[in-house]
N, C-alpha and C positions, 0 to 999 in steps of 0.2 A: 410884082404883082398888086394890083389894087383889089382890096375886096368890095364887095357892095355897098359897104357903108362909106367907102371913101378913104379908108385907114390902110396903109402899108401892112400886108399880112403875110404868112408864110405862104408859100407856093401851095396849089391843091395837092401836088404829090406829095409833100411834108406831110400835109394834114392826113390825108389817105394812108401814108406810110406809118406813122404813129398809130391810127387806128387799128391797121391790120395786126401789128406788133402787140397793142394792149387786148386785142380778140382772141389773140393765139395765147397770152396768158389767162384769159378768162377761161378758155377751152381746157387748158391745163388742168383747171380746178374740177372739172367734171370726173366723177367716178363713172367708170373705172381709169384710174390715171395710169398712164403710160405712155411711152414716145410715140408720137404719131408719126403715121406713114407719109411720104413724100406725097403721094398720091392725094391722100386725105388732106393733108395742109393746103395742096393746091385748091382743091374743091373748097374749103373752109374760106381762104382768101377771096376767092373771086364771089362766094355766096356775100359775103361781108360787104363787099364793093359794091356787089348788086343792090343790097339793102341801102347803103350809103348813097347810091346813086338815086334810087327812087325817092327818097326823102329830101334829098337835096331838089330833084326834078319838083319836088312839092312845096318847100319852102323857099329854097332858093341861097341857102346858107351852107356852105361846105363844113363849116366847123360844127354847128348842129347837127346835120344830118351825121356826121362822124360820132358825135356824143350819142345819137340815138340807136344807130347801128350796134355800137358798143354795148349800151344798155340793154338792147334786145339780146345779143349773145350772153351778158350778164344774167340776165333774167331766165333765159333757157338753161344755163348752167343751173341756177339755183332750184328751178322746179325739176331737173332733171333729177338733182343728188335729193331732193326732198322726196319725190317718187320711188326713187332707188331705196332709199331708207326705210321707207313705208310699206313698199309694194314688191321690193327685190325685183325691180325691172327698171331700167333709167327710159327716159322719154323716148317714143317711137312716132314716126310719122302720122300714125293714125289718131295719136292725141290730140292733134292740131285741128282735127277735124270736130272736135267737142268743144271748142272755145267759146260756141254759142252756148252750148250748157252749162259752161261755167256760170253764166250770168243769168241763166234760166233756174238753175240749181246748185248754188253756190256751196250748199251744204255737204254736196256729194265729193268737192273737191278740195275746198279752202281747209277742212279738217286735216289734210295731209301736210300742212305747213304750220310752221312753229310760230307763235307771235310776232316775234321779230323778221322772219322771212316774209309774213304777209305784210307787216308795217313797211319792210322796205319795198316791196311789189308796189304797194299804194302809192308812198312817198316818191319811189322813183317814175311810176306812170304820171302822176300829177306833174310834178317837177318836168317832164320832157315836155307834156303838153303845154306847160305855161313858157317855157323855153322856145317851142315852136312858134306859138303865136306872137311873143316878144320878139323874136328874131326874123320873123318874114321878111323876105326881100321883093320888093315890087318889080325892080329889074329883070327883064326876060333870059338875059345871057346867063346867068348863073342857074336858071332851072334848065335852059337847054345843055348847059355842061353837065348838069346831074342825068339829065335824060340819055346823054351820050356814053356817061359812064355806066347807067344801068343796062343799055341795049348792047354795049361791049362785053360786059360781064355775063349776061344771058347767053350770048352768042358763043364765047368763051367755054362755059359752062355746058352748054348743048353740045358742042364740037367736042368736048374732052369724053363726054360719057359714050361717045360713040367709037373712041380709040383705045389702044391699049395703054396703059394699064388699067385704066377705068373701067372698061368694058368688061374685065373678068373680075373687080371688086364685089364683094358681098353678094354672091349668086346663090347662097344658101343662107335661109334666116339664121342669125344666132345674134341679136342684139346686143347682148352684154361684151362679148367679142369685138364684133365690127365697130363699137363705139370705141372700146378699148383701142383698137388699132388705126382706127381712121377720124376719130374725134366726132363730137356731137352734131353739128351742120353737116358734115359729109355723111355720116351715116342717116340722117334726116333723109337727105337728098337722094341717096344710093337707095334706101329702102323704098321712097315714095317712087322713084323711077321704076323698080323691080315689080312692085304692086302693079303699078299703071299698066305695064307690059302683061300683066297675068291674064287669062281668058277664062271665060265662062266654060263650065262642064258641058258635055252634050246633054241635051234633055232628057230626063227620065221619063219614061211611057209607061212603066210598069205600074201595077195597083196592087194592093194588098187583097186578095181573094176574100169573099164574105166568108167571114170566120165563125165556126161554130163554138170556140171556145169564149168568147166575151161580146156583150153588148154594150158594155160599158167602160171606158178607160180612163182613168184619173190620174193626170201626172202634175206632181207639186213640185216647183223648184222652190225649193225653202232659202230665203235668204241668210245667208253666213252660218249656215247648218252644220256645224260639227261636233264632235264628242268631247265634251269638256274635259272627261277623265283624261284623254288623251293631249290635249291642250296645256292642261294645268298640272298633268303628272300626278292625279289623286283619284284613286278607281273609285271612292267613295262619292263622285261626282258624275258617274255614270247614269246616262239619261234612262228612267226606267221603261219608257214606252219603247223607244228605241231598241232596247236590249229584246224587250218582248217581241217587237217586230223582228228581230233578225232571226229569231228562234222560229217564227211562224212563217218566214218568208219562202218564197218559191225560188227566189235567188236574192243574193245580197252581198256587199262585200264593200271595197274602197273604190271610189270614184276620183279617177287620176286627172283632175284639172290642173292647167297650165297657170292659171292665174292665182294669186295671193293676196286676199284684202280688197280686191276689186275684178272688174272683167266679169261680171254676170253674164254679159252677152256672148262671151265665149263658150262658157259651159251650155247656155242657152241654144245657141246656135247648133252645137255638136248633137245635143240631144233632139233637137228639131229636125235638123238638116241631115245627120248622120254623114258627114263629110269630116274626115280626120283632119288634124292639123297638117300632117306631113304631106297630105294631098293639097291642102289649101295653100303650102309656102307662104309667100307674104301677105297673102289675105288674112292669114291667122291672127295677127293682131287687132283687128276688129273685123270679123267675118260678115258683120251686118252691113258694112259697107258696099259690099257685093252680092249681098245676098238675094236680092232681087233676080239675078241672072240664074240663081241656083234654083229659084222657089219649087220646080219641078220635082225635088230630091226630097223636100219635106215631107214628112210623116202625114201631117193633115191634107195634102193634097194628093197623096197617093191613097188615103183613105177614101177621100171625096170621089176618086173614080170608082170605088168600091161600095158607092151609095151611105157612107157614113156623114156624119155632120159634125163640125168640130167648132169650140169654142176657145177663145183665148181669155184669160182672167188676168187682168194686174190692175191694181187700184191706184197705179200713179200715171203721170204724165205719158200717154201712149204715143207722144211724139217723140220722147227719148229713145235713142237708136233708132228712131223713124220705124217704131214697131206699128204704128198706124198705116203705114204703106206696106211692110215687109209681111205682115201677119196675115192679111187678108189674101196677098198673092201667093202665100204660103199654103193656102187652103182652108184657112179660118172661117168659117160662114159670119161667125159672130165674134165681135169684140165687144168684152164686158171691161170697162175702164172706171174711172175715179167716178162718173157720174150714176155709177150703180150701187154705192157706196156713201154712208154717211161721213164725211170727213171728220177726224178727232177734234174736238173742242180744243180750245188753247188753254194749256196746263194738263190737257189730259191723256194725250199720246202723240209721238212725234208724227208716227205714221198709221195708216188703217191696219188692224191687226190681224193677226192670223186668224182668231176665231171669227172676224167678220168675212174673212175671204172663204172659210169653210163653211159659213151661211150660204153663201151664194153658190159654191160648188155642188152641196147637196140639194138647193132648190131646184138647180138646173138637171142634177142626176135625177130626181124625183119625177120631172116632169117631162124627162126625155120621152121621145115617142119612138125612137128607132136607135140603131146604133150611134153612140154619142163618143166623140173625144173632147175632153176638156183638160187643157193644161193652164195651170196656174202658176204665176209668179208671186211670191209674197216679198214685203218688203219693211215688216215691223221689226225686224232683227238687223237693219242697218245701222251701221257704225255713226260716230265713234262710240268706243266703251272705255271709259277710263278705268284703269288698274285699280285695285284697292290701295291703301295705304301700305299695307305689310308686303306688297308687292307680288304675292303669290297667287291670285286669282283677280277676276273682275266680277264683283257682284251684279253690275249691269248686265255684262254678257248673259250670266248664268240665270238671271231673270227672265232675259228675253228669249233665250234659246229654249228654255223651258216651255214657252209658248209654242213653239215650234213642234217641240216633243208633244205637247198636249192636242196638238192640230192633228198631229199624225193617229194618235190613238183614236180621237174623235171620228176620223174619216174611217178608219178600219170598222169601228162597231156600226157606224151608219149604212156604210155600204152592205155590210153584211145583212141589215135589213131590209134592203132592196129585194133580197131573193131573186137575183138576176147573175147569170156568169159575168163577173167584172174582173178588172185588174186595176192595180193601186201602184203607182212608183213614185217615190217621195227620195228626194234626194237634196244635198245641199250645193250652192253654186260656187262657195269657196270658204276657205277659211278666213277667220276674223284678222286683222291686223291691230294689236293692241301693243302700243309703244312700250317696249322694256319686259313684255310679259309674253306677248305671240308674235315673234318676229319671222321675215319671210325667208329665213336660211335653212329652217326646218322641213319636215313633210310638207305636203301641200294638199293631200287628198281630203275627200269628204265621205261620209257614208252614203250609201244608198239600200233602200229594200224595195222590192219588186213582190207584190202580194198578188196571188190568184184566189177568187173566189168562186166557188159552185154555184150550181143553180138554186141551191137550198141556201146559200149564204155563208156556207161554211170554208175556211181557209183551206187551200190543199197545199200538202206538204210538198217540198222541193228536195234538192239532195242537201241541203243545208251546209255545203261547202263554199266558203267564201269566194267570189270572183274577182279580181282587180280589173277593172273596165275603164276607156276612156268614154268620155260623153258621146262621141260617135259610136262606139261599140255599144254603150247602154242602148242607144237609138235602134241599133241592130238588134239587140237582145229583146227590147219590147216588141218589135215587127215581128220577130220570130214567135213570141210569146203570143201574141193577138192571133196569128194565124196557124197556131199549135193544133 
């Protein structure tokens, strides 16, 4: 067989055979490492062939397309291992929906990679692009051959997913176990396939009755807010205002979040929409991808049907996770985004401060003309946080989490001065991932406190007994408290 350059070359089958063998070796390096199932290997091979066929259809060179496909497998393996080490979770299909966000907000993602890993990704991507340009083939036949391989691979994958045993694979979400069982590429495909088949719940038409117990509800999801005395095993590091709020709270306890070091959106979704991850199924990995179909279940939407006005406050790009579309559909009448804040000057802060968000919350609370719900998502305490040289704590994290603690104290004091029935819910979205110091293998819970204020501004005492709740259960607790 002649290649497109006019020289004798190995047959196309040999090239793709070597590609498939090498790709299986790359997949074997992905954590969790275990002997892959035959069904998983079958899907893996056809996915790799589909990628190689696509690239050959574009560039016309079988050898280059094989290298690109192999490079993609190696890159996904590297990224999955880096994510697993930092966040305790392998790459899942919903992560691929955030590829554009990596370029818009690289600081959120590239910190998960070590320097050599980042350098390898950049060098590899640049090398592959250069190779594609250099080895582009003008003749049409090699392009058509690649297209034929692509179509055959996609048809084989599609038919396989409809037949046993593939039809019965990965029917219940368990990302780590399924990756170990079936491999990275197969689990990405299977999870996307299950997610795609999921359906929206029936619309929720119920509203929250006009309550006598509150005229103002303030909810603050505080970035990476966790008790450092638990993180670093030192009681002297207890946050003083959190400790005081726990003593005064109507209800307080541990928020049982599923993510570690990331996935703000999972906690945010649970508290706003009130649907637990067991109900979400494969939607749990990024519930914002399907949140528009569940908007009627959101607390602001139910409050709006009872005459409340809701505001969403977040000082970062509202297009991130499509909040600019999802939150209005979920019942928020006003979106308070970056334009409402003075952006930090260079060298001042990385992000808008918790104190600045507290300013906005209280300005809106004081000017509220009727029952008002304010949901704020902070960002000041976003990582990375380097560990101290002694390896026992992170001064950077302690400094920033103290800002969240001070915000809690300030909101309690200033809401009390409004002299109206009010509720304040304050919680952390996830624990911080601090390499070598706070790792994903331990507990994942964060603190929450729910405080009630009487018409005179005095705090109302609750049972004092801590309650462990999921984010969705916290949603229902809040709704019950509003209507109590």
